[in-house]
N, C-alpha and C positions, 0 to 999 in steps of 0.2 A: 579373249580368244579361247581360253580354257575355262570350262564351267562345269557345274555339278547339278544333278537332278534335284537333290534335296532343297538347296536354297532357291532354285527356280520354282519349286512347288510352294515355297513360303511367299514368294513374290506374287505368283498366280497359280492357284491350285490346279487349274486346268492345263497349264503349260506343259508339264511333263508328258502328257498324252500325245503331244505333237512330235515328240522326239523320234519315234520310230519312223514316221512319215518323212521327216527331214533327213534321216539317215538313208532311207530308200532313194530319196532324190539326190543323195550325195552332197547335201549342203552342210551336214555335220557328220562327224564320225565318233563312234564310241571307242573308248580306250580299254584295253584289257586290264590295266591296273589303274588304281586311283590314289590320289594323295591322302584321301580320308577313307577309313575303313567303313564298309557298309554303304558307301555312297558311289553312284556311278559317275564317272568322269567323261566329259565330252570335249570336243574341240571343233571349231569352225574349220571347214576345209580350206578356206582362204581368209587371210587377214582383211582383205578388202570387203569381203562379205560380212565379216564381223563389224567393221566400221560402219557400213551402210545400214546394217540392222540396228546398231546402237543409235545412229543418227535419226532413225525413224521413231524412236521412243519420244513421247511428248515430254517437254522440259518439266512440266508440273509433276510428272511421274518419276522422273529420274532421281530426284533427291531422296524421295522415300525409298526407292528401290536400292539405291546405294547404301542407305542407312541399314536396311534389312540385310544386305549382303555383308556389311561390316560386322553387324551383330552376330550373324551366323558364323563368320570366320572366327570371331573372338570365342564363341561358345565351343566350336568344333576343334579349334587348334590346340586348346589345352596347354600341355607342357611344351608343345611345339610352336607356341605362339610367336617366338622370335623369328621363325621362318617366314611368317606372314605379316610382320610389322609394317613393311612397306605397302603391301596390298591393302591391309586394314586402314592404314593412314590415308591412302589414296581414296578409298571408298568414303571415309568420313569427310575428307576434303571435298569430294564431289557432292556429298550430302549436305554440305554447308555447316557441318558440326566442327567449328574451328577448334574447340577445346580438345576433343578427342583426336582430331587430325594432328594437332601439334604434338600431343602426347605420343602417338604412334609413329609419326614421322621422325620425331626426335630419337625414339628408340631404334628406329630403322637406321638412322644416321650413325648412331653409336655402333651398332652391329656391323654396318658396312665399313666403318673406319677400322674396327678391329680386324676385319677380314681383308683390309687393304683394297677394298673396292672404292677407291678414292673419289671417282667421278660420281658414283651413286651417293656416297656420303655427303659430298658437297651439295648435290641436288636436294637430298632430303632435308638437310639443315636450312638451305635457302628457302624451301617451301614452308618449312615450319616457321622461320623468321617472318615470312610474308604474311602469315596468318596470326602472328602474335602482335597484339596492340602495342603502340609506342609507349603507352603508360605502364605496361608490364615490364618494368626495368629488370627485375630479377630473372624471369624466364628468358628475356632477350639476352642478358649477360651470359647465361649458361650456354645458350645456343651459339652465340658468337664465339665464346671461348672454345667450344668443341670444334667449330668450323675452322678457327684459326689454326688449331693443331693439324688439321688435314691440309690446309693451305701451306703450312710449313713443310709438310711431307712432300707435296707435289712441287714446291718451289715457286709458287705464284707470288712473288715478293711484293709487287705493287699492291695487289689486292690484300695481301697479308698486312701490309703497313696501314692501309686504309681501315681495315677491320680492327686492328689493334687500337688505332686512334678512336674508333667508335666505342670500343670496349673501355678505354680510359675515360671517355665522356660519360658513359653510363655509370662508372664507378664514382666519378665526381658528383654527378647529379644525385646519386643515392647517398652521398657523404658517408661512404662505407669503407673503412680501412681494409677489411678483408678483401673486398673487390679491388681496391686500389693496389693491394699487394699482388694479387693474381694478375691484374692487367699490366703492372710494371714488370712482372716476371715474363709475360708474353712479349713485352717490348724488348727485354734483353735478348730473347731468342731471335726476334726479327732483326734487331740491330747487329747481332753477331754474324748473321748470314750475309749481310751486305758489307761487312768490314767496318762498321761504325763503332769502333772500340771505346772511344770516350763516352758515347751514349749508353753502351752496355754497362759500363761501370756506374754511371750516374743512375740509370734505371734500377740496377741491382741494389745499390745502396738504399734507394727509396723503398724497394720491395721488401728488403730485409727489415727495415725500420717499421713499416706498416704491418708486416707479418708478425713481428714480435708483439706489437700492440694488440693485434686482433686474434692471435693464436692460430695462425694458419701456416704450420711449418712446411707444408708442401710447396708453398709459394717461395719461401725463403730458400728452400733446398734448390729449386729450379734456378732462382736468381744467383745463388752462390756458385753454382756450376758454371753458368755463363760468365760471371764475374771472374772466376778463375781462368777461363779461356781468354778473356780480354787481357788480363794481367800477363798471361803467358805470352801472348802475341807482342806485348810491349816490353818483353824482356824481364819482367818482375817475377822470377820463378819462386822466390820465397813467399811472396804474396799469393801467387797462384796456388801453391801447395797448401797454404793456410786455408784459403777459401774452399778448396776441394776437401780437405780434412774436416772442416766445419760442416760441409754438405753431407759427408759420409756419416758423421755423428748424428745429424738430424735424421737421415734415412734409417739408421739403425734404431734410434729411439722411436721412430714411427713404424718400425717393422715394415718398411717400404722396399720391396725387392727391386723395383725399377729404379728407385732413387739410389739405392746402394750400387746398382749396376752403373748408373751414370757417374756417380762420384768415384768409383773404382776406375772407371774408364779414364776420367780426367786425371786422376793421380798417375795412371799409366802414361798419359800424354806428357805430363810434366817431367816424369822420370825419363822418358825416351828423349825428350828435348835436351835434357842434361847429360845424355849419353849413358844413363843407367839402364841399359837395355835388358839386362837380366831382371831387374826389379820391375821394369815396364811389362815384361812378358808375364810375370806373376800377377800383377794388377789386372792386365787384360784377360788372363785366364780365369781369374776369380769373377770378373765382370761378365765374361761369356757364360759361365755357369749360371749366374743370376738371370741373364737374359733368356737363356734357354729354359730355365725352370719356370720363369714367368710368362713364357710364350711371346716375348717381345722381339719380333723378327727385325724391326727397324734397328733396335739396339744391337742385335746380333750382327746385322750387316755392318754397322759402324765398327764393331769390334773386329770383324774379319779384316776390314781395311787397316785398322791399327796394328793388328798382328802381322799383316803383310808388310806394312811400312817398317815395323820393328825389325823384321827379318831382312828387309832391304838394307837397313842401316848396318846390319852385321855382315853383309855380303853373302847372305844365304839366299841367292836369287831364285832358285827353284822353289824353295819353301815360300818365299814371298809371292811368287807367281801363283802358287797353289791357293794361298789364302785370298789373294786379290781376285782371282777368277771366280772362286766360290762366292765371295762377297758380292761381286758385280752381278752374278746370276740372281742371287737372293734379292739384291737391290731392285733389279728390273722386275722380278716376280711380284714384289710388293708395291711397285710404282713409286718408290722413294727416290724421286729424281734429285732431291736436294743433296744427297750424299754420293750420287753417281759420279760427279766430276772428280771426287777424291780418289776413287778407284782408278779412273782413267788416267789421272795425273801420275799415280804411283806405277801403273802399268807402263806408261811412257818412260818413266825413269828406269824401270827394270829392263825394258827392251833396249834402251839407249846404252846402258852400261854393258849389256851383253852383245853389243854391236849389231843388233837387229834394227837397223835405222829406218827402214820403210814402215814397219808397224809402229815404231816409236813415234814417228812423225804423225801417223794417223791418230794414235792415242792422244798426242799432244794437241792436235788440231781439234779433235772432238772435245777435249777438256776446255779449251779456250772458248769454243762456240757455246758450250753448255753454261760456262760461267757467265758469259755475256747474257744469255737467255734468262738465267736465274738471278742475275744481279749480284753475284757473289764476287765482290771486288777483292776481298781478302785472298781467296784462293786464286783469283785471276792473275795476280802478280806472280805467284809461284808458277802457275801453268805457263805463262808467257816466257818466264825465265827458262823453264824446262824445254820449251819449244826452241828457245835460243840455243840451248845446249845441243839439241838434236841437229839443228841447222849447222852448228859449228862442227859437229862430228862428221857431217856429210860434206863439209867443205863449202857450204853456202854462206860465205862471209857476210855479204850484204844483208841477207835475211836474218842471220844471227845477230848482227849489230842492231837492226831494227827492233828485234824482239827484246834484246837486253835494254835498249833505251826505253821502250814501252814499259818494261817491268819496273825500271827505276822510278818512272813517273807515277806508276800506280802505287808502289810501296810508299812513296813519300806522301801521296794523297791520303792514304789510309793510316798514316802515322805509325807504321811498323818500323821503328828506328833500328831494329837489329838486322834488318834484311838487305838494305841497298848494297852492301859489299858483294853479294853474290853476283848480281848482273854486272857490277863494275869489274869484278874479276873476269867475267866472261868477255867483256869488251877488251880488257888487257890481253887476254889469251889470243883473241882473234887478231888484234893488232900485232902482237909478237909473232904469230904464225905468218903474217904477211910481211914481216921484216920492218914494220913501222915501230922501231924501238922507242922513239920519243913519244909517240902517241900512247903506246903501252905503258910507258913510264908515268905519263900524266894520270892515267887511270889508277895505276898502282899506288902512286903517291897520295891520291885521294883516299884510298883504303888505309894507307899507313897513317894519314892524319886522323882518320876515324878511330883507328886502334890506339894511337898515341893519346887521343883525347878521352880515352876511357870507354869507347864503344866496343861492342863485342860482336861475335859471329854466331852466338847461340841461336838455334832455330834454323840455320841454313842447312841445306840438304847434305853438304859435305864441308864442315868447318875447316878441316885441315887443308882442303883445296884452296881456300882463300889465302892462307899463309904460304902454301907452295907456289901459288901464282905470283905473290909478291917476291918470293925468292927468285923465281925464274926471270922475272922482268928486271929486278934490281941487278941480278948477275949479268944479264945481257947488256945492261947499261953501264956495267962496271962500278956500280954503287957499293959503298963499303958495308951497307947493312944487309947485303944479300944473305950472308951466312947466318945472321941473326934470325931471319925469317925461316930458313931451313931448320934451325934449331927449335924455333917456336912451333913449327909444323910437326916436327918429330915429338916434341914434348906433349903437344895436344893429342897426338895419336896414342902415345904411350899412357897418358893420363886417362884417356877413354878406355884403353884396353885393360888397365890395371884391375878394375872391379869385376871384369868378366870372368866366367869360368873358363877352363882350359879349352873346351871345344869352341865356345863363342870367340875367345881371344884369337885362336888360330884362324878362324874364318875372317874375323875383323881385320887381322894383319895381312893375311895372304890373299884373300879373295877380292878385296876392294882395290881397284887399280891405283887410286891416289895413294893409298897407304903403302902399297908395294913400291911405288916410285919414290916416296919419301924415305923409306928404309934403305932402298938401293942408293939413293943420293947421299945419305948420311954415311953409309958404308964406304962409298967411293971417295968421300971427302976425308976419310980417316978420322972423323970426329968421334967415332965410337958410339 
C-alpha cells in the first residue's frame, strides 16, 4: 500500500514515469515525507486498488519482484534494518527464499516480543516455523523456544503445553542435554501456571541436572526459580529459599540482570509469605531496580503486584492500591495477560477490607473468569475464596458457601496442603453468623484437627483470622479450648509484628481489622 519510486525503478525502469499520471488520476498520492532519505514515498489512494493492482501482476513475475524489493530494503535500511525485519521477511517469503525469510521473520518475532506486540510476534514465529524444514532441529528448537515465551506471556496455556511437548521431543531427537535442560525449564514455567506443582519440581530437578552437565546456567536459573515457587506453595519455605538463593548465585555469576531480578523477586515472595514484610519490601525494591535497568516491563509488572500485595499484608491499603493500579495498567499495556488475574485478585482483597463491596465483587468475578480462561488452577482457588469473602461481607450466605466449597475442592486437587483452612474458616464464619453453631463447630474442628496434626496456615491471606475463627466458634459452642485459640491468634499477630519497624508495626496492628479485633478480645478477656 505504501511504496517508493527508487525500488519501483529497479523492478521496471520505465515505471516511475507513470507516477505523475497516476497521481493526476488520483489513483496514488505522493507523501511530503519519506521513510528513506532521497527517495519519494507514495501511497495507493485505496487499499482495494492496491490489492487489485497486486493481483494483476503475473505469478511468474511476482517472486522476482519480491526478491528485488527485499534486497532494496536490506540495502537501504542500514542501521534501521530492525524497523523493516517483518517487511523484509515477508518479501523473501513471497519470493520463495525460505532461508532469508526465516532469518528475517525470526528477527521480526524477537523484536515484536520485546515491544510486547505479542500477536505479531506469534505470527512471525509461526510463519518462520512453517518455512523451516522438519530436519532442521536446531533452528526449529530456537523458534519454538522463543514462541513459547510469548505464549506464556499471553496465557494461551493449551497451546503452550503442546509446544513445550514439541520442544521436549526435539531435544530428545537431538540427544542434546543443553536442549533438554532448556526444554525442561520451559516445562517448569508451563506447569507452574496451571498449578501442577509436583510436575514443576520433577521438571526442575531434571533441568538442573542436564544444565550442569551441558553448561547452560540460564536453564538451571529458570528451573530453580520455578522450583522455589513450587516448594513455597507446598509449604516448604526453607527449600524454597534455598532454591531462590541458588538461582540468585547463578544469576550473579552469569551477570544476568533479568535472572537476578527473578531470583530477588522470589526471595521476596518467600519472605512475605513468612511474614517478613520489611525484608520482602527490600527484596522487591532491589528486583524492581534490576527490572527497570534492564527494561523488562513484564518483570516490572510482577513486582508492582508483589509490592502491592506486601503493603496489603501490612494494612497500608492506599499504598497497596497505588502499586496495584499502576501494575495493572502496565500489565494491560504490555499484553501480559498471565499476570493480570493476580492484580485483580489483590484489588478485590483491598476493596473488600475497605468495605467497597460492589467493586470488590467485580474484581473477584473478573479474577475467577480470567483464571478459568488461562487455566491457572493455583490462583483460581485463591480467587474463588476471595469471592467467598466478598459474598460473606455482603450477607450473601448461599453464594459465600458455594464459593468456599469450590475453593476447598480446587486446593485439594492442586495439592496445596497449607491452604484448605482458609475456606473452611469461611464456612465456619458463615454458619456462625446464621446461628448454626453445630455446623460452624464441625468446620472449626476440622481446622483444629489440621493444626493439631502439624498442619499450618502459612500462605493464607490472613493467618491470624484462622485462629480467631476457631476461637469465636469454640467460644460460641462453650468448648474449653476457645481461649487457647485466642491466645494462639494473639501470639501469631505479635510474632509477625515483632520484626517490623515502628511504622509498619503500627499499621499492621491498627489498620488490619482482624488484628484490631484480636487485640481487643485479649484486652477484654484480661489475658494481658
